[in-house]
Steps between C-alpha positions, in 0.01 A plus 500: 500500500336231713201472267730495194703210639188301579363574154820371341466179701135469396609505137784255568283242672229550238754398235636211707160354584372530145814342355471205736134453408559538126759224508278275710186545289685449172680191630163354600381550143214728599640770270693419184745783439870580475624672813821683591568484877604824669579389856807678630441819301207640701680797653583673172157584352347530848742776599492671160119501484480652848631816332245494217133585450238345272574781254859382462579241238687172505606279212608154599598167349358149490682417827332799665198374694659654812521838326130477410389409852718766661347766273147396592355276228186346660561139596174368356567648157863385509414143596225488236742619232760239590220241494404620150151610603277769351502695828877549487678830450527429125190280473715188534679563171830625636590257774791558741724644228266784401319635805382859461304709752511875423282590802795416727766620256606155378518597135660197344654163577722394216648170392773666294824534696602863545182650358366639828753784476409672171132469588562666837686776316194559283273525802744733674528719190121524476481609865777755441324646194171526688668669794401222740701393804468133416799268521554186293688196631655236275575168669739256336759236583878500480495317167295778341774751579694347211221565250521794259170640630663552841773726359269681260248567778757630748645731237161644404379534860814685600502723192139609553507482881203269505327422834586131496660246734686207352487229767720199433409205721835327484431148628826364369358305207376585153266204463753216548820699451709631788558875506878487456473276194302756303570845645836679501403781739579442867181690584204579277484846658849580366342533158304808610815714484525449126164671460559780752227380734484406866571135569501304824534139615306394808436183696174385344422289806506809725165679460628809683794538261277451195243744638761770560652460152157501334384801702797706384452386141126573498556846647764567235267388222200700624706817534628482143844370595483207261538123524677262738638151454451288812662158522343297780698184568298203614458127441208297369416201718381284212587448136418729214156343468292242682647159421855626454725270705760782536790253477711780356516673838807456718467244776371661818433834331122477513497360854712792623268751337189337642654502847518878460139531381418876497132459595531341848815705557316829446203369699728437799658846458160670508408327826841549664495872421145563615348567158247217535403220735488128432121520525486786248701315238333165561161665445627664181631169366178318587298769324711467185463121511121539501520740208707246308243227581231723351713585197571133424132411530407798282747395232399133501128581483531767230400421140746434221522765228247464220641376170399837352780657704749356252406782262468778756770739623712417196429795271382855574181425308344160543482290184179339388490122484 
């Protein structure tokens, strides 16, 4: 397990360091792009992805840059896409809301709330029909659990025993709306019972708890046991998007969450329990920082998409001018 724990931390610090750099570079005006900060939620996709392979699928949402990084999307291609450059994952035409990288199993990033779930069902059904052991993961927020697609997807997945994980990253806010103002259920996971599927709520800031829940769910899915609904409770350190003043948050709420930052907390746990040394982790973090430096430079120096790209990737057969 030692190597697994260190790998989870690698993914967590990868997300943290990239998020900090994205915010800095965009604030400096070097890249013009919308951005949805993910600090505070690193443990969830890091621990889930530690149970997955490149053959497994994820479908995420426009606030899902942490899900993409945890699953292995190359940093250079990700940075170039967010910068709108031709070398990006979608040739600069998707931006942060539509990153796709099938080679690492990141099948779609969607801007439509709740739509990650039916798409994940489709991928899981395809794997089931082909007799593959692939698993599909749908990431979404607490607000999306009130969308019709959530209920339709859970019903279908349970009925057909699809190999899918529904992972709700419950950060307490649906955009600018507090959880209790929009959701009647005490726990999102309680809704699993209505669809005769396994449901569990875990501390989303505890990577070991998330890893254990995801491991059980992935094993269930691969063995034909059907889907699982995982609610991982966490807190986002910043507003819904870069520039959001988050005045709707309760006084002291954000400060308390940041004081319990899961990244340095897990880092200290690894060292205290002999899973890694300070030197090991410092070297890892420095290596990631250099990779980010290279990714930023790659993105900034890459060409913009040609105007001809406006007509490409729109229809199955390209149209003549």
